[in-house]
MIDODO-317199 format. One record per residue (C-alpha): residue in one letter; x, y, z. Coordinates in steps of 0.02 Angstrom, whole numbers, padded with zeros to 5 digits, always signed. Example, Ala and Ser with C-alpha at 12.3 -4.5 7.8 and 13.67 -1.06 7.14 Angstrom:
% residues 2
 residuo     xx     yy     zz
       A +00615 -00225 +00390
       S +00684 -00053 +00357
% end
This chain:
% residues 337
 residuo     xx     yy     zz
       M -00010 +00002 -00014
       Q +00056 +00157 -00049
       F +00012 +00344 -00031
       K +00004 +00431 -00201
       R -00037 +00609 -00226
       I -00192 +00668 -00355
       S -00047 +00704 -00489
       E +00038 +00545 -00472
       L -00140 +00447 -00495
       K -00140 +00333 -00666
       D -00277 +00240 -00745
       G -00285 +00057 -00685
       M -00237 +00082 -00497
       R -00319 +00009 -00366
       L -00370 +00101 -00230
       A -00329 +00038 -00035
       R -00488 +00139 +00047
       P -00650 +00157 +00018
       I -00727 +00366 -00036
       Y -00883 +00406 +00046
       N -00987 +00562 +00034
       K -01029 +00663 +00172
       N -01177 +00575 +00195
       G -01073 +00438 +00229
       V -01155 +00335 +00057
       L -01023 +00244 -00031
       L -00951 +00317 -00208
       F -00795 +00197 -00233
       E -00769 +00040 -00159
       R -00569 -00046 -00091
       D -00500 -00138 -00241
       S -00594 -00051 -00374
       K -00480 +00014 -00519
       I -00483 +00208 -00562
       T -00519 +00266 -00725
       S -00465 +00444 -00798
       A -00645 +00477 -00790
       G -00631 +00414 -00608
       I -00469 +00533 -00568
       A -00542 +00677 -00646
       S -00722 +00652 -00500
       I -00589 +00617 -00394
       Q -00488 +00763 -00405
       N -00642 +00891 -00393
       F -00666 +00800 -00216
       G -00501 +00919 -00179
       L -00411 +00775 -00103
       I -00230 +00770 -00059
       G -00219 +00603 -00126
       L -00262 +00443 -00099
       F -00180 +00254 -00022
       I -00152 +00142 -00185
       L -00152 -00045 -00173
       E +00027 -00102 -00257
       P -00001 -00193 -00424
       A +00026 -00385 -00340
       E -00049 -00323 -00179
       P -00181 -00429 -00116
       C -00320 -00315 -00055
       P -00319 -00298 +00148
       P -00471 -00368 +00230
       M -00568 -00245 +00322
       T -00690 -00295 +00470
       P -00853 -00200 +00480
       E -00779 -00101 +00611
       D -00645 -00048 +00510
       I -00779 -00004 +00382
       E -00869 +00094 +00497
       F -00737 +00182 +00586
       E -00721 +00274 +00410
       R -00899 +00291 +00394
       F -00917 +00375 +00530
       Q -00756 +00461 +00508
       T -00829 +00554 +00361
       V -01009 +00587 +00420
       N -00940 +00661 +00580
       V -00806 +00805 +00485
       F -00933 +00870 +00375
       S -01072 +00881 +00545
       L -00902 +00969 +00621
       M -00853 +01075 +00474
       D -01063 +01144 +00486
       E -01028 +01143 +00686
       I -00851 +01271 +00659
       A -00944 +01389 +00526
       F -01093 +01420 +00648
       V -00978 +01435 +00784
       R -00864 +01567 +00702
       A -01016 +01675 +00638
       K -01116 +01667 +00782
       G -00999 +01641 +00932
       K -01095 +01501 +01022
       T -01120 +01313 +00990
       T -01259 +01214 +00936
       K -01215 +01037 +00877
       L -01046 +01005 +00975
       P -01107 +00917 +01144
       V -01186 +00783 +01014
       I -01040 +00775 +00895
       V -00943 +00735 +01089
       A -01064 +00620 +01132
       N -01045 +00534 +00986
       V -00873 +00508 +00977
       L -00865 +00461 +01156
       K -00988 +00340 +01126
       N -00922 +00244 +00982
       Y -00752 +00248 +01043
       G -00714 +00303 +01248
       H -00779 +00158 +01316
       L -00699 -00006 +01202
       D -00621 -00143 +01274
       K -00499 -00187 +01118
       K -00397 -00122 +01020
       I -00463 -00039 +00849
       N -00353 -00022 +00674
       F -00337 +00181 +00696
       I -00373 +00213 +00494
       Q -00310 +00375 +00418
       S -00453 +00459 +00318
       L -00424 +00544 +00140
       R -00391 +00739 +00150
       S -00438 +00881 +00067
       A -00363 +01032 +00074
       E -00525 +01116 +00135
       D -00555 +00980 +00255
       A -00397 +00920 +00335
       V -00408 +01013 +00496
       F -00573 +00960 +00521
       K -00514 +00775 +00503
       H -00362 +00814 +00600
       A -00469 +00880 +00742
       L -00593 +00722 +00727
       N -00446 +00590 +00733
       V -00377 +00677 +00869
       A -00536 +00680 +00977
       I -00569 +00490 +00934
       L -00391 +00465 +01007
       T -00417 +00575 +01140
       A -00572 +00471 +01190
       M -00478 +00291 +01180
       I -00327 +00362 +01270
       S -00447 +00423 +01421
       N -00536 +00278 +01441
       K -00365 +00170 +01451
       L -00319 +00304 +01600
       N -00487 +00272 +01687
       A -00530 +00485 +01673
       R -00690 +00548 +01755
       V -00842 +00560 +01648
       E -00820 +00769 +01646
       E -00634 +00737 +01598
       R -00660 +00635 +01443
       T -00799 +00768 +01400
       D -00672 +00906 +01406
       A -00534 +00801 +01329
       V -00648 +00768 +01177
       T -00723 +00937 +01186
       A -00542 +01042 +01161
       A -00493 +00900 +01046
       L -00616 +00950 +00909
       L -00597 +01140 +00940
       H -00386 +01157 +00975
       R -00332 +01168 +00783
       T -00508 +01246 +00728
       V -00555 +01386 +00829
       D -00460 +01534 +00890
       Q -00432 +01577 +01087
       D -00530 +01712 +01105
       V -00689 +01600 +01041
       M -00651 +01478 +01158
       E -00640 +01597 +01315
       K -00805 +01665 +01257
       L -00870 +01471 +01251
       F -00824 +01416 +01398
       T -00831 +01518 +01528
       S -00900 +01377 +01637
       T -00798 +01230 +01592
       P -00585 +01307 +01597
       N -00523 +01156 +01592
       V -00555 +01150 +01400
       R -00462 +01295 +01383
       R -00331 +01245 +01506
       Y -00307 +01066 +01405
       C -00301 +01168 +01214
       F -00177 +01272 +01313
       Q -00048 +01158 +01398
       A -00062 +01042 +01243
       D +00003 +01216 +01137
       K +00145 +01217 +01284
       I +00223 +01046 +01248
       I +00197 +01041 +01060
       E +00303 +01202 +01071
       G +00439 +01123 +01181
       V +00450 +00963 +01039
       K +00491 +01128 +00909
       T +00592 +01241 +01028
       G +00696 +01095 +01119
       E +00607 +01203 +01278
       T +00565 +01067 +01421
       D +00541 +01199 +01558
       L +00342 +01204 +01530
       H +00313 +01309 +01701
       V +00142 +01233 +01717
       R +00074 +01102 +01817
       L +00006 +01003 +01687
       M -00147 +00898 +01678
       D -00202 +00720 +01617
       G -00309 +00822 +01456
       G -00180 +00936 +01405
       K -00046 +00771 +01420
       I -00178 +00661 +01304
       L -00207 +00809 +01185
       A -00071 +00821 +01144
       V +00001 +00651 +01115
       A -00152 +00620 +00999
       D -00124 +00773 +00903
       A +00085 +00737 +00888
       F +00025 +00571 +00821
       D -00109 +00607 +00720
       E +00007 +00730 +00622
       M +00141 +00624 +00606
       T +00033 +00500 +00552
       A -00078 +00579 +00428
       M -00072 +00632 +00236
       H -00017 +00807 +00212
       D +00068 +00925 +00075
       G +00245 +00917 +00181
       G +00286 +00738 +00118
       T +00241 +00543 +00122
       P +00162 +00520 +00318
       E +00264 +00435 +00457
       S +00221 +00225 +00501
       E +00111 +00216 +00670
       V +00294 +00117 +00735
       A +00407 +00255 +00694
       A +00263 +00380 +00760
       V +00242 +00289 +00931
       R +00441 +00274 +00935
       Y +00471 +00467 +00934
       L +00324 +00482 +01058
       M +00429 +00366 +01174
       D +00591 +00448 +01138
       H +00527 +00620 +01182
       E +00460 +00567 +01354
       D +00535 +00729 +01457
       L +00384 +00810 +01353
       F +00259 +00665 +01312
       D +00207 +00568 +01479
       H +00249 +00391 +01457
       R +00089 +00347 +01548
       V -00018 +00432 +01403
       V +00092 +00327 +01244
       M +00041 +00170 +01327
       G -00132 +00208 +01339
       L -00125 +00268 +01147
       V -00020 +00095 +01117
       D -00158 +00012 +01204
       S -00300 +00089 +01113
       I -00221 +00035 +00924
       N -00156 -00110 +00841
       I +00029 -00050 +00778
       L +00128 -00225 +00749
       V -00011 -00348 +00762
       P +00011 -00523 +00668
       G +00001 -00489 +00470
       V +00116 -00321 +00481
       C +00266 -00324 +00366
       V +00418 -00236 +00430
       E +00604 -00211 +00392
       L +00740 -00268 +00540
       N +00876 -00193 +00586
       N +00970 -00326 +00495
       G +00917 -00282 +00321
       A +00786 -00413 +00309
       K +00616 -00401 +00299
       A +00483 -00506 +00412
       L +00314 -00551 +00464
       V +00252 -00514 +00607
       L +00160 -00688 +00705
       N +00115 -00627 +00876
       E +00112 -00466 +00990
       N +00215 -00421 +01113
       R +00097 -00342 +01226
       Q +00248 -00313 +01362
       N +00347 -00216 +01232
       L +00281 -00146 +01073
       F +00438 -00194 +00977
       E +00484 -00341 +01018
       P +00340 -00440 +00937
       M +00406 -00632 +00854
       V +00417 -00628 +00682
       L +00465 -00749 +00541
       S +00612 -00666 +00439
       F +00589 -00689 +00253
       Q +00757 -00745 +00220
       G +00791 -00934 +00282
       N +00586 -00938 +00353
       E +00670 -00918 +00531
       I +00532 -00883 +00668
       I +00637 -00737 +00782
       D +00565 -00687 +00968
       L +00632 -00499 +00964
       G +00612 -00529 +01152
       N +00750 -00636 +01187
       H +00894 -00515 +01186
       S +01014 -00677 +01223
       M +00970 -00773 +01099
       Y +00953 -00622 +00955
       G +01056 -00491 +01052
       D +01011 -00284 +00971
       L +00917 -00362 +00831
       R +00768 -00263 +00809
       I +00637 -00158 +00710
       V +00681 -00028 +00587
       D +00489 -00005 +00523
       I +00363 -00075 +00446
       M +00401 -00112 +00273
       K +00389 +00060 +00167
       T +00294 -00042 +00028
       L +00134 -00201 +00069
       D +00148 -00113 +00254
       N -00007 -00206 +00277
       R -00001 -00355 +00177
       N -00103 -00480 +00280
       V +00009 -00629 +00212
       I -00052 -00754 +00336
       D -00238 -00721 +00383
       Q -00316 -00717 +00559
       E -00392 -00893 +00558
       T -00221 -00978 +00501
       L -00127 -00892 +00638
       S -00250 -00939 +00776
       K -00244 -01124 +00728
       Y -00080 -01135 +00752
       G -00100 -01024 +00925
       M +00001 -00876 +00852
       A -00133 -00744 +00874
% end
């Protein structure tokens, strides 16, 4: 699977992600081949680019939950766009509590990990899709950290407004719930610290601010954007862990416990140059799963340092990054999933 900018699309390329309209109606199915007419139609959507399957790559399976996740993103992004336009024009909210409630209802009480699928973004809706994704991640992390109901509500609200509404508007809207503004302010301080290298934040950080900063940074790194190729989830999480002075480790682990990253079926690159397939997730250390090396069909437990030394995963494979070579049923049959 590769990210291709609109200018790079060609006849016959196969879509790796479905495309929906603002009402959640399917317009282009996964694995369908695009034509010149289809490319022209997609250009009219203003999309930055698409995720495309490689010529010999099988279409990765999607669960009903994956399909619903993409539909949920599409429908709620357009609701958020309408709401933010109303807020900017009128200085008050109408649908915002409903959007917050929808995010919390669907993703704030999960007892299992999900596949966090990056949505297709246009120049016009990129900030809103970022806000919604950050809100979803914030809801999941807040759940893992057992945050109080009001903290979860304020954090998800802050996530939706953090990049979409000016501070002065936010102050007028949330005089009775100041934590929404505080979470945004604290997240900005953390993000500023990343850019400047300044780690003395001069404030006592609240969990909501810490969660918002982690969710914002993760989505920013893994989303498609004009500045370059998106980072993999592995690279993004490693970055967050490497900057523990700014990103709270407990919050980062809440993120790791919320989404599937190095799970069975993912292809990876090792630091010895070999390619391998993840066979079994390591719940104690994300970066040390059991893998099957393509060189010699050797099964390697990366957590066994006495046998494999400093052998480690560098990243998810840049191509065929999520290819499921072995299906989940087969893995379960042999006790590997």
